[in-house]
DRENDO-1510 file (C-alpha; in Angstrom, 1 decimal, always signed):
<recs>
REC; n; res; u; v; w
REC; 1; UNK; +0.0; +0.0; +0.0 .
REC; 2; UNK; +1.4; +3.4; -1.0 .
REC; 3; UNK; +1.2; +6.2; +1.5 .
REC; 4; UNK; +1.6; +9.9; +1.0 .
REC; 5; UNK; +2.0; +12.1; +4.1 .
REC; 6; UNK; +1.2; +15.8; +3.4 .
REC; 7; UNK; +2.8; +18.1; +6.0 .
REC; 8; UNK; +1.0; +21.3; +5.6 .
REC; 9; UNK; -0.5; +24.4; +7.2 .
REC; 10; UNK; -0.5; +27.7; +5.4 .
REC; 11; UNK; +0.1; +29.5; +8.7 .
REC; 12; UNK; +3.7; +30.6; +8.6 .
REC; 13; UNK; +5.7; +29.3; +11.6 .
REC; 14; UNK; +3.4; +26.4; +12.4 .
REC; 15; UNK; +6.3; +24.0; +12.6 .
REC; 16; UNK; +6.1; +22.2; +9.2 .
REC; 17; UNK; +9.9; +21.8; +8.8 .
REC; 18; UNK; +10.4; +20.8; +12.4 .
REC; 19; UNK; +7.7; +18.2; +12.0 .
REC; 20; UNK; +9.3; +16.9; +8.8 .
REC; 21; UNK; +12.6; +16.5; +10.6 .
REC; 22; UNK; +10.9; +14.7; +13.5 .
REC; 23; UNK; +9.2; +12.2; +11.2 .
REC; 24; UNK; +12.4; +11.6; +9.3 .
REC; 25; UNK; +14.3; +10.8; +12.4 .
REC; 26; UNK; +11.6; +8.6; +13.7 .
REC; 27; UNK; +11.4; +6.6; +10.5 .
REC; 28; UNK; +15.2; +6.4; +10.3 .
REC; 29; UNK; +15.3; +5.0; +13.8 .
REC; 30; UNK; +12.9; +2.3; +12.8 .
REC; 31; UNK; +14.6; +1.7; +9.5 .
REC; 32; UNK; +11.5; +2.5; +7.4 .
REC; 33; UNK; +12.4; +3.3; +3.8 .
REC; 34; UNK; +10.9; +6.7; +2.8 .
REC; 35; UNK; +11.4; +9.7; +0.6 .
REC; 36; UNK; +11.2; +13.3; +1.9 .
REC; 37; UNK; +10.2; +16.1; -0.4 .
REC; 38; UNK; +9.5; +19.8; +0.1 .
REC; 39; UNK; +7.2; +21.6; -2.3 .
REC; 40; UNK; +8.5; +25.1; -2.9 .
REC; 41; UNK; +7.8; +28.1; -5.1 .
REC; 42; UNK; +11.1; +27.8; -7.0 .
REC; 43; UNK; +13.9; +25.5; -7.8 .
REC; 44; UNK; +16.4; +25.0; -5.0 .
REC; 45; UNK; +19.2; +22.8; -3.8 .
REC; 46; UNK; +18.4; +19.6; -2.0 .
REC; 47; UNK; +19.5; +19.6; +1.6 .
REC; 48; UNK; +19.8; +17.3; +4.6 .
REC; 49; UNK; +17.9; +14.4; +3.0 .
REC; 50; UNK; +15.0; +16.5; +1.7 .
REC; 51; UNK; +14.5; +16.8; -2.1 .
REC; 52; UNK; +13.1; +20.2; -3.1 .
REC; 53; UNK; +10.2; +20.0; -5.6 .
REC; 54; UNK; +9.1; +23.2; -7.4 .
REC; 55; UNK; +5.4; +23.8; -8.2 .
REC; 56; UNK; +6.3; +23.7; -11.9 .
REC; 57; UNK; +7.9; +20.3; -11.5 .
REC; 58; UNK; +4.8; +19.1; -9.6 .
REC; 59; UNK; +2.5; +20.1; -12.4 .
REC; 60; UNK; +4.9; +18.7; -15.0 .
REC; 61; UNK; +5.9; +15.4; -13.5 .
REC; 62; UNK; +3.4; +14.9; -10.7 .
REC; 63; UNK; +4.0; +12.8; -7.6 .
REC; 64; UNK; +3.6; +9.4; -9.3 .
REC; 65; UNK; +7.4; +8.9; -10.0 .
REC; 66; UNK; +8.1; +9.3; -6.3 .
REC; 67; UNK; +5.3; +7.1; -5.2 .
REC; 68; UNK; +6.5; +4.4; -7.6 .
REC; 69; UNK; +10.0; +4.6; -6.2 .
REC; 70; UNK; +9.0; +4.0; -2.6 .
REC; 71; UNK; +5.9; +3.1; -0.6 .
REC; 72; UNK; +6.1; +6.0; +1.9 .
REC; 73; UNK; +6.5; +9.6; +0.7 .
REC; 74; UNK; +6.6; +12.7; +3.0 .
REC; 75; UNK; +5.8; +16.0; +1.3 .
REC; 76; UNK; +6.3; +19.2; +3.2 .
REC; 77; UNK; +4.1; +21.9; +1.6 .
REC; 78; UNK; +5.5; +25.4; +2.1 .
REC; 79; UNK; +3.1; +28.1; +3.3 .
REC; 80; UNK; +0.8; +29.3; +0.5 .
REC; 81; UNK; +1.0; +26.1; -1.6 .
REC; 82; UNK; -1.6; +23.9; -0.1 .
REC; 83; UNK; -4.1; +24.8; -2.9 .
REC; 84; UNK; -1.5; +23.8; -5.6 .
REC; 85; UNK; -1.3; +20.3; -4.0 .
REC; 86; UNK; -5.1; +19.8; -3.8 .
REC; 87; UNK; -5.5; +21.0; -7.4 .
REC; 88; UNK; -2.8; +18.5; -8.6 .
REC; 89; UNK; -4.4; +15.6; -6.7 .
REC; 90; UNK; -7.8; +16.5; -8.2 .
REC; 91; UNK; -6.5; +17.1; -11.7 .
REC; 92; UNK; -4.7; +13.8; -12.0 .
REC; 93; UNK; -7.4; +11.9; -10.2 .
REC; 94; UNK; -5.1; +10.8; -7.4 .
REC; 95; UNK; -7.9; +11.1; -4.9 .
REC; 96; UNK; -10.1; +8.8; -7.0 .
REC; 97; UNK; -7.4; +6.1; -6.7 .
REC; 98; UNK; -8.1; +6.0; -2.9 .
REC; 99; UNK; -11.3; +4.2; -3.7 .
REC; 100; UNK; -9.3; +1.4; -5.2 .
REC; 101; UNK; -7.2; +1.1; -2.1 .
REC; 102; UNK; -4.1; +1.9; -4.2 .
REC; 103; UNK; -3.0; +4.9; -2.1 .
REC; 104; UNK; -3.5; +6.3; +1.4 .
REC; 105; UNK; -3.1; +10.0; +2.2 .
REC; 106; UNK; -2.5; +11.3; +5.7 .
REC; 107; UNK; -2.8; +15.0; +6.4 .
REC; 108; UNK; -0.1; +15.8; +9.0 .
REC; 109; UNK; -1.2; +19.2; +10.3 .
REC; 110; UNK; +1.1; +21.0; +12.7 .
REC; 111; UNK; -0.5; +23.6; +15.0 .
REC; 112; UNK; +0.9; +25.9; +17.7 .
REC; 113; UNK; -0.7; +27.9; +20.6 .
REC; 114; UNK; -1.6; +30.6; +18.0 .
REC; 115; UNK; -5.2; +30.1; +17.1 .
REC; 116; UNK; -4.5; +31.3; +13.5 .
REC; 117; UNK; -2.7; +28.0; +13.0 .
REC; 118; UNK; -6.0; +26.2; +13.6 .
REC; 119; UNK; -7.3; +27.7; +10.3 .
REC; 120; UNK; -5.0; +25.3; +8.3 .
REC; 121; UNK; -6.8; +22.4; +9.9 .
REC; 122; UNK; -10.2; +23.7; +8.9 .
REC; 123; UNK; -9.0; +24.5; +5.4 .
REC; 124; UNK; -7.7; +20.9; +4.9 .
REC; 125; UNK; -10.9; +19.4; +6.3 .
REC; 126; UNK; -13.0; +21.6; +3.9 .
REC; 127; UNK; -10.8; +20.6; +0.9 .
REC; 128; UNK; -10.5; +16.8; +1.5 .
REC; 129; UNK; -13.4; +15.9; +3.7 .
REC; 130; UNK; -13.4; +12.2; +4.6 .
REC; 131; UNK; -11.3; +11.2; +1.6 .
REC; 132; UNK; -8.1; +11.3; +3.7 .
REC; 133; UNK; -6.9; +10.6; +7.2 .
REC; 134; UNK; -5.9; +13.4; +9.6 .
REC; 135; UNK; -3.3; +13.8; +12.3 .
REC; 136; UNK; -2.9; +17.1; +14.2 .
REC; 137; UNK; +0.5; +17.6; +15.6 .
REC; 138; UNK; +0.7; +20.0; +18.6 .
REC; 139; UNK; +4.0; +21.6; +18.3 .
REC; 140; UNK; +4.6; +22.2; +22.1 .
REC; 141; UNK; +6.7; +25.1; +23.0 .
REC; 142; UNK; +6.7; +24.7; +26.8 .
REC; 143; UNK; +4.5; +26.1; +29.5 .
REC; 144; UNK; +3.0; +28.7; +27.1 .
REC; 145; UNK; +1.4; +26.0; +25.0 .
REC; 146; UNK; +0.4; +23.9; +28.0 .
REC; 147; UNK; -1.7; +26.9; +29.3 .
REC; 148; UNK; -3.4; +27.1; +25.9 .
REC; 149; UNK; -4.4; +23.5; +25.5 .
REC; 150; UNK; -8.0; +24.3; +26.3 .
REC; 151; UNK; -8.0; +26.8; +23.4 .
REC; 152; UNK; -7.5; +23.9; +21.0 .
REC; 153; UNK; -10.0; +21.7; +22.7 .
REC; 154; UNK; -12.7; +24.3; +22.4 .
REC; 155; UNK; -12.0; +25.3; +18.8 .
REC; 156; UNK; -14.0; +24.6; +15.7 .
REC; 157; UNK; -10.9; +22.8; +14.3 .
REC; 158; UNK; -10.9; +20.3; +17.2 .
REC; 159; UNK; -14.6; +19.6; +16.7 .
REC; 160; UNK; -14.0; +19.1; +13.0 .
REC; 161; UNK; -11.2; +16.6; +13.7 .
REC; 162; UNK; -13.5; +14.7; +16.1 .
REC; 163; UNK; -16.0; +14.4; +13.3 .
REC; 164; UNK; -13.3; +13.1; +10.9 .
REC; 165; UNK; -11.7; +10.8; +13.4 .
REC; 166; UNK; -8.5; +12.9; +13.4 .
REC; 167; UNK; -5.7; +11.8; +15.8 .
REC; 168; UNK; -4.0; +14.3; +18.1 .
REC; 169; UNK; -0.2; +13.9; +18.8 .
REC; 170; UNK; +1.6; +16.3; +21.1 .
REC; 171; UNK; +5.3; +16.7; +20.6 .
REC; 172; UNK; +7.2; +17.1; +23.8 .
REC; 173; UNK; +8.8; +20.5; +24.5 .
REC; 174; UNK; +12.6; +20.6; +24.3 .
REC; 175; UNK; +14.2; +20.6; +27.8 .
REC; 176; UNK; +15.8; +23.8; +29.1 .
REC; 177; UNK; +19.2; +22.1; +28.6 .
REC; 178; UNK; +18.5; +21.2; +25.0 .
REC; 179; UNK; +17.2; +24.7; +24.2 .
REC; 180; UNK; +20.3; +26.2; +25.8 .
REC; 181; UNK; +22.6; +24.0; +23.7 .
REC; 182; UNK; +20.8; +24.8; +20.5 .
REC; 183; UNK; +20.8; +28.5; +21.1 .
REC; 184; UNK; +24.5; +28.4; +22.0 .
REC; 185; UNK; +25.3; +27.5; +18.4 .
REC; 186; UNK; +22.7; +29.9; +17.1 .
REC; 187; UNK; +20.3; +27.2; +15.7 .
REC; 188; UNK; +16.7; +26.3; +16.2 .
REC; 189; UNK; +15.2; +22.8; +16.9 .
REC; 190; UNK; +14.6; +22.2; +13.2 .
REC; 191; UNK; +18.2; +23.0; +12.3 .
REC; 192; UNK; +19.5; +20.8; +15.1 .
REC; 193; UNK; +17.3; +17.8; +13.9 .
REC; 194; UNK; +18.8; +18.1; +10.4 .
REC; 195; UNK; +22.2; +16.8; +11.5 .
REC; 196; UNK; +24.0; +14.2; +13.4 .
REC; 197; UNK; +26.2; +15.9; +16.0 .
REC; 198; UNK; +29.7; +15.0; +17.2 .
REC; 199; UNK; +29.1; +17.7; +19.9 .
REC; 200; UNK; +28.2; +15.2; +22.6 .
REC; 201; UNK; +26.1; +17.3; +24.9 .
REC; 202; UNK; +23.8; +18.3; +22.1 .
REC; 203; UNK; +23.6; +14.8; +20.6 .
REC; 204; UNK; +22.9; +13.3; +24.0 .
REC; 205; UNK; +20.2; +15.8; +24.7 .
REC; 206; UNK; +18.6; +15.3; +21.3 .
REC; 207; UNK; +18.6; +11.5; +21.9 .
REC; 208; UNK; +16.8; +12.0; +25.2 .
REC; 209; UNK; +14.2; +14.2; +23.6 .
REC; 210; UNK; +13.7; +11.6; +20.8 .
REC; 211; UNK; +12.9; +9.0; +23.4 .
REC; 212; UNK; +10.1; +11.2; +24.8 .
REC; 213; UNK; +9.0; +11.8; +21.2 .
REC; 214; UNK; +8.9; +8.1; +20.4 .
REC; 215; UNK; +6.7; +7.6; +23.4 .
REC; 216; UNK; +4.2; +10.0; +21.8 .
REC; 217; UNK; +4.4; +8.5; +18.3 .
REC; 218; UNK; +4.6; +4.8; +19.0 .
REC; 219; UNK; +0.9; +4.3; +20.0 .
REC; 220; UNK; -0.2; +5.9; +16.7 .
REC; 221; UNK; +2.6; +4.7; +14.3 .
REC; 222; UNK; +0.4; +2.3; +12.3 .
REC; 223; UNK; -2.2; +5.0; +11.8 .
REC; 224; UNK; +0.4; +7.6; +10.9 .
REC; 225; UNK; +2.7; +5.5; +8.6 .
REC; 226; UNK; +0.4; +2.6; +7.5 .
REC; 227; UNK; +1.8; -0.7; +6.5 .
REC; 228; UNK; +5.4; +0.7; +6.5 .
REC; 229; UNK; +5.3; +0.4; +10.3 .
REC; 230; UNK; +4.3; -3.1; +11.2 .
REC; 231; UNK; +3.5; -4.5; +14.6 .
REC; 232; UNK; +7.1; -5.4; +15.5 .
REC; 233; UNK; +9.8; -2.9; +14.5 .
REC; 234; UNK; +13.4; -3.4; +15.5 .
REC; 235; UNK; +14.9; -0.1; +16.6 .
REC; 236; UNK; +18.5; +0.3; +15.4 .
REC; 237; UNK; +20.2; +3.5; +16.5 .
REC; 238; UNK; +23.3; +2.9; +14.4 .
REC; 239; UNK; +23.0; +2.0; +10.8 .
REC; 240; UNK; +25.9; +0.6; +8.7 .
REC; 241; UNK; +27.8; +3.4; +6.9 .
REC; 242; UNK; +26.7; +2.0; +3.6 .
REC; 243; UNK; +23.1; +2.6; +4.4 .
REC; 244; UNK; +23.5; +6.2; +5.4 .
REC; 245; UNK; +23.5; +9.5; +3.6 .
REC; 246; UNK; +25.5; +12.5; +4.9 .
REC; 247; UNK; +22.8; +13.2; +7.5 .
REC; 248; UNK; +22.5; +9.5; +8.5 .
REC; 249; UNK; +19.2; +9.0; +6.7 .
REC; 250; UNK; +18.3; +5.8; +4.8 .
REC; 251; UNK; +17.5; +6.9; +1.3 .
REC; 252; UNK; +15.0; +5.5; -1.2 .
REC; 253; UNK; +16.2; +4.6; -4.7 .
REC; 254; UNK; +16.0; +7.8; -6.8 .
REC; 255; UNK; +17.6; +6.8; -10.1 .
REC; 256; UNK; +14.2; +6.9; -11.9 .
REC; 257; UNK; +13.1; +10.2; -10.3 .
REC; 258; UNK; +12.9; +13.5; -12.2 .
REC; 259; UNK; +16.0; +15.7; -11.9 .
</recs>
């Protein structure tokens, strides 16, 4: 079964890239082959295991070559491009293929404590209805978000997700020590997740955070990742060098993919 995970929310700063990095690391940890793409306005260099896909390339070549290459594709959709994706899926009748059980689509919707980020959830629900599955990722930022949890629970977006059987996943907030280490080298969490670090304090703190993250993702892994994550998954923290890219990510075969 092919699976496409759309990471999108047109609200800028909702945490799309951070969520992409989180899912990449989780899948790497469980040795699940996958391909990570980022839909962008213009051509750009691929970086840190993410292949950049321009809107023009999407309309020209579509997503089919990527879905043919690997069973699990992650597509981060930059702010403002959600409509381009839905138009592509409709135009090429990809949504119709769901009826034949050839493809599953999961909308991975990051939200923050800012209520404006909830609009991306409502927009996705209005666009796709019950044709896809939904997972709302609460990008926790510490005590500020904790105090605002009831804002989400009482929102129209939360009620809509209840109607569509959406799943809620709360990402753990970075520890104070981890935040300090990240800020010391002038990065944010997304940047830190993009690399393997020889700087031991940072690497150790990231690993501890990933343990907490796994505790949040493990119960919902089959729903999130489909058949790619089966009941028993052997966790291997260290992959052979031959199976790693520069970032340490297992990569899918890309020889047949568009340049």
